[in-house]
C-alpha positions in Angstrom: 77.5 81.3 15.5 80.7 80.7 17.4 81.4 82.4 20.7 78.2 83.0 22.6 79.9 81.9 25.9 82.7 84.4 26.5 83.3 84.5 30.3 84.7 87.7 31.8 87.8 86.2 33.4 87.4 88.4 36.5 84.5 86.2 37.4 86.5 83.0 37.2 88.7 81.9 40.1 92.4 81.3 39.3 91.7 77.5 39.1 88.7 77.9 36.7 90.6 80.4 34.6 93.5 77.9 34.2 90.9 75.2 33.3 89.2 77.4 30.8 92.5 78.1 29.0 93.5 74.5 29.2 90.4 73.5 27.2 90.8 76.4 24.8 94.4 75.6 24.0 93.6 71.9 24.0 91.1 72.4 21.2 93.5 74.5 19.2 96.3 71.9 19.6 94.0 69.0 18.8 93.1 70.7 15.6 96.7 71.2 14.7 97.7 67.7 15.8 95.0 65.9 13.8 94.4 68.3 10.9 97.4 70.6 10.4 98.2 74.2 11.2 95.6 75.9 9.1 92.8 74.0 10.8 93.5 76.1 14.0 91.6 79.0 12.5 88.3 77.2 13.4 89.2 77.3 17.2 86.2 78.8 18.9 84.9 79.4 22.5 81.7 77.4 22.1 83.5 74.3 20.7 85.5 73.9 23.9 82.3 73.3 25.9 82.3 69.8 24.3 85.7 69.2 25.8 84.7 70.6 29.2 81.6 68.4 29.3 83.5 65.3 28.5 86.0 66.0 31.2 83.3 66.9 33.7 82.0 63.3 33.5 85.3 61.5 33.2 87.6 59.9 35.7 90.7 61.9 36.1 93.8 60.2 34.9 97.5 60.9 34.8 97.4 61.9 31.2 94.4 64.3 31.3 96.8 67.3 30.9 100.1 67.9 29.2 102.4 70.9 29.2 102.3 72.8 25.9 105.2 74.9 24.7 105.3 78.7 24.5 102.6 80.2 22.3 102.0 83.8 21.1 98.4 83.6 22.2 99.6 83.0 25.7 102.2 85.7 25.7 104.9 83.1 24.9 104.2 81.2 28.1 103.9 77.4 28.6 100.7 76.1 30.0 98.9 72.9 30.9 96.4 71.9 28.2 93.6 69.4 27.9 94.1 66.4 25.7 92.3 63.2 24.9 88.9 62.3 23.4 87.0 65.4 24.6 89.4 67.8 22.8 89.4 65.7 19.7 85.5 65.6 19.6 85.5 69.3 20.0 87.9 69.6 17.1 85.7 67.4 14.8 82.6 69.3 15.6 84.3 72.7 15.1 85.7 71.6 11.7 82.3 70.5 10.4 80.4 73.5 11.6 83.2 75.9 10.3 82.9 74.1 6.9 79.2 74.9 7.0 79.8 78.5 7.7 82.2 78.7 4.8 79.7 77.2 2.4 77.1 79.6 3.7 79.4 82.6 2.9 80.0 81.1 -0.6 76.2 80.7 -1.2 75.7 84.3 -0.1 78.6 85.5 -2.3 80.0 87.5 0.6 82.9 89.8 -0.2 85.7 88.1 -2.1 83.7 85.0 -2.3 81.6 86.6 -5.0 84.6 85.8 -7.3 84.5 82.4 -8.8 88.2 81.4 -8.3 88.0 82.4 -4.6 84.7 80.7 -4.1 86.1 77.5 -5.7 89.1 77.5 -3.4 86.8 78.1 -0.3 84.6 75.1 -1.3 87.7 72.9 -1.5 88.8 74.1 2.0 85.3 73.4 3.3 85.2 69.9 1.7 88.5 69.1 3.3 87.3 70.2 6.7 84.2 68.0 6.2 86.3 65.0 5.5 88.8 65.7 8.3 86.0 66.1 10.8 84.3 62.9 9.7 87.6 61.0 10.1 88.1 62.2 13.6 84.5 61.7 14.5 84.5 58.1 13.2 87.6 57.4 15.3 85.6 58.5 18.3 82.4 56.7 17.4 80.6 59.9 16.4 78.9 60.2 13.1 79.3 63.8 11.9 76.7 63.2 9.2 74.1 64.4 11.7 75.8 67.8 11.7 76.1 67.9 7.9 72.4 66.9 7.5 71.3 69.6 9.9 73.3 72.3 8.0 71.8 71.1 4.7 68.3 71.2 6.0 68.7 74.7 7.4 68.9 76.3 4.0 65.6 74.7 2.9 63.8 75.6 6.1 64.9 79.3 5.9 63.7 79.4 2.3 60.2 78.3 3.3 60.0 80.4 6.5 57.8 83.5 6.6 55.5 85.5 8.9 53.8 83.2 11.2 56.3 80.4 10.9 57.2 79.2 14.5 60.7 80.5 15.3 61.6 77.1 16.8 61.0 75.5 13.3 63.9 77.6 12.1 66.2 76.8 15.1 65.5 73.0 14.9 68.5 72.0 12.7 71.0 73.8 15.0 69.3 72.2 18.0 69.6 68.7 16.5 73.3 69.2 15.7 74.3 70.5 19.2 72.2 67.8 20.9 74.1 65.1 19.2 77.5 66.6 20.1 76.6 67.1 23.8 75.1 63.6 24.1 78.2 62.0 22.7 80.3 63.4 25.5 78.5 61.0 27.9 79.5 58.1 25.6 83.1 59.1 25.6 83.1 59.6 29.4 81.5 56.2 30.0 78.4 57.7 31.5 75.6 56.5 29.1 72.9 57.5 31.6 73.9 61.1 31.0 73.2 61.0 27.2 69.5 61.9 27.5 69.9 65.0 29.8 72.9 66.2 27.9 71.1 65.8 24.6 68.4 68.1 26.1 71.1 70.6 27.3 72.6 70.5 23.8 69.3 71.0 22.1 68.6 74.1 24.2 72.2 75.4 23.8 71.7 75.2 20.0 68.5 77.1 20.3 70.3 79.8 22.3 73.1 80.0 19.8 70.7 80.6 16.9 68.5 83.1 18.8 71.4 85.1 20.2 73.1 85.3 16.8 69.8 86.5 15.3 69.3 89.2 18.1 72.9 90.4 17.9 72.8 90.6 14.0 69.3 92.1 13.9 70.3 95.7 13.1 73.2 94.8 10.8 71.0 92.3 8.8 68.3 95.0 8.5 70.8 97.5 7.1 72.3 95.0 4.7 69.1 93.2 3.7 70.4 89.9 4.9 68.0 87.2 6.1 67.3 87.2 9.8 65.0 84.6 11.5 63.4 87.2 13.8 62.5 89.5 10.9 61.5 86.6 8.6 59.1 85.0 11.1 57.8 88.3 12.5 59.0 87.4 16.0 59.5 90.4 18.4 62.2 90.7 20.9 60.0 90.0 23.9 59.1 86.5 22.5 62.8 85.9 21.6 63.8 86.8 25.2 61.1 84.4 26.6 62.4 81.6 24.5 66.0 82.3 25.7 65.0 82.4 29.3 63.1 79.1 28.9 66.2 77.5 27.3 68.4 78.8 30.2 66.1 77.2 32.7 66.0 73.9 30.8 69.8 73.7 30.6 70.1 74.2 34.3 67.6 71.4 34.9 69.5 69.1 32.5 72.8 69.8 34.2 71.2 68.9 37.5 69.9 65.6 36.1 73.4 64.8 34.8 75.0 65.6 38.1 77.3 68.2 36.6 78.1 71.1 39.1 75.7 72.6 41.6 74.5 71.1 44.8 71.0 70.4 43.4 72.1 67.5 41.3 73.6 64.0 41.6 77.1 64.1 43.0 79.8 63.3 40.5 81.2 59.8 40.5 84.3 59.1 42.5 87.5 60.5 40.9 85.6 62.4 38.2 85.8 66.1 37.7 83.5 68.1 39.9 82.0 69.8 36.8 82.4 73.2 38.3 83.7 74.8 35.0 80.9 73.3 33.0 78.4 74.6 35.5 79.9 78.1 35.5 79.8 78.2 31.7 76.4 76.7 31.1 74.5 77.9 34.1 76.1 81.3 34.8 77.9 82.6 31.7 75.0 81.7 29.3 72.8 83.9 31.4 75.2 86.8 30.9 75.4 86.0 27.2 71.6 86.4 27.0 71.8 89.7 29.0 74.5 91.0 26.8 72.6 90.2 23.6 69.5 92.0 24.8 71.4 95.1 25.9 72.9 94.5 29.3 76.7 94.9 29.8 79.3 93.9 32.2 79.8 96.7 34.8 83.5 97.1 34.1 82.8 98.4 30.6 81.5 101.7 29.5 77.8 101.2 28.7 76.9 101.3 25.1 73.5 102.2 23.6 71.1 99.3 23.1 68.8 99.0 20.1 66.3 97.2 22.3 65.5 100.1 24.7 66.5 103.6 25.9 70.2 104.2 26.5 71.5 103.8 30.1 71.3 106.9 32.3 74.2 109.2 31.8 75.1 108.0 28.3 75.0 110.9 25.8 77.0 109.7 22.8 75.5 108.9 19.5 75.0 105.2 18.8 77.7 103.6 16.8 76.6 102.5 13.4 76.9 98.8 12.7 80.1 97.9 10.8 80.0 95.9 7.6 81.2 92.3 8.2 84.4 91.2 6.6 84.5 88.6 4.0 86.2 85.2 4.5 89.7 86.0 3.3 89.8 89.5 4.8 88.6 88.0 8.1 91.3 85.3 8.0 94.0 87.9 7.4 92.7 89.9 10.3 92.5 86.8 12.5 96.2 86.0 11.7 97.1 89.6 12.8 95.2 89.4 16.0 96.7 86.0 16.9 100.3 87.1 16.1 100.0 90.3 18.1 98.4 88.4 21.1 95.3 90.7 21.0 93.0 87.6 21.1 94.6 86.6 24.3 95.7 89.7 26.1 93.8 92.8 24.9 91.1 94.4 27.0 88.9 94.1 23.9 89.4 93.8 20.1 87.4 93.8 16.9 86.2 90.4 15.8 88.0 89.4 12.5 84.8 88.5 10.7 81.8 90.0 12.6 83.7 93.2 13.6 81.9 92.9 17.0 83.8 93.9 20.1 85.4 90.9 21.8 87.2 90.5 25.1 90.7 89.1 25.3 90.5 85.6 26.8 93.3 86.3 29.3 92.0 89.8 30.2 91.8 90.1 34.0 89.1 92.8 33.9 90.6 94.6 36.9 88.1 96.7 38.7 85.2 94.8 37.2 82.0 95.2 39.3 80.3 92.2 37.8 77.8 90.2 39.9 78.9 87.0 41.6 82.5 88.1 42.1 84.6 85.1 43.2 81.5 82.9 43.2 82.5 79.2 43.4 78.9 78.0 43.1 79.1 75.9 46.3 75.6 75.2 47.4 74.2 76.6 44.2 71.1 74.9 42.9 71.6 74.9 39.2 67.9 75.0 38.4 67.7 78.5 39.7 69.2 81.7 38.3 71.9 81.6 41.1 71.2 85.2 42.2 73.3 86.1 45.1 75.2 82.8 45.2 
């Protein structure tokens, strides 16, 4: 469930685009610095939000950025990257959740993991990531056991779920894990009063992550016979959309209570980040993630048929059949190829190494994009509203 917040960079100002890349590269380099080169494969878009939130609440200091050397993912360019406790917390959370994903693939005997020697090797990798994440978390005062416990409870909850089971019963472990991670950003930033609203924001973010993953995988899971929370609980798309919209509204209110971005909340403390990037990602881009999952698309792309309604006017092509997901090792090999050829960074779009869903290159400028809110800097925006027309 990594990557539900994927901003179209055309909608980011140059300053916010630089900030976005600083946190993405900072997470990647924190993983390498604390846990070695191989750990960088767990770098993900959603993990960097932990780093963004920490910085949004912190006093700016001389060491909050460093210049990183040339990297293929940046077209062999140097760049300022985030460093410090926020990036390290994001790395710890990413490792533990990636470990859980590997164990889930092993349990489902996906692809090559159906073979015992490969499954055994994958378990050793997952166990190593668990230990590494726990060490970094402990150094930051964060107990990653809450994440591991949430993952362990998820399997039992799914096994008992059936028609009539409340969908939020199924999403609860994910909500608990993300709430703990979001709340600890307030501790690292020295803003303990923000822990409660950010725990609420994290809980709702985890709900969205789980629901959007279920919606996006609905057709593929039906074709493969895989377990899907919507199908298992008998929840229709209208109810799933209602829950997503409620979560979006709650996240905006929580951001306002924490004084992060938007004119409707408390102003940030003196010398702290203005929280604009956190606001853009969690109040604006999350909305677009929901729209994308339920069939809407960015206007600079060619519309694609949606399984949730009639195709857009003027679209006459046959719907593309869902592709079979790659297994762990095949996906890792594909990921290495994408990184080495800079497609993750510079391509207009590319095929996700594991999910095979279309992804947008993180440095893609989206020239000609007709997306709403072009150039919006959110000044005067009340983050408890959808920000239409800001």
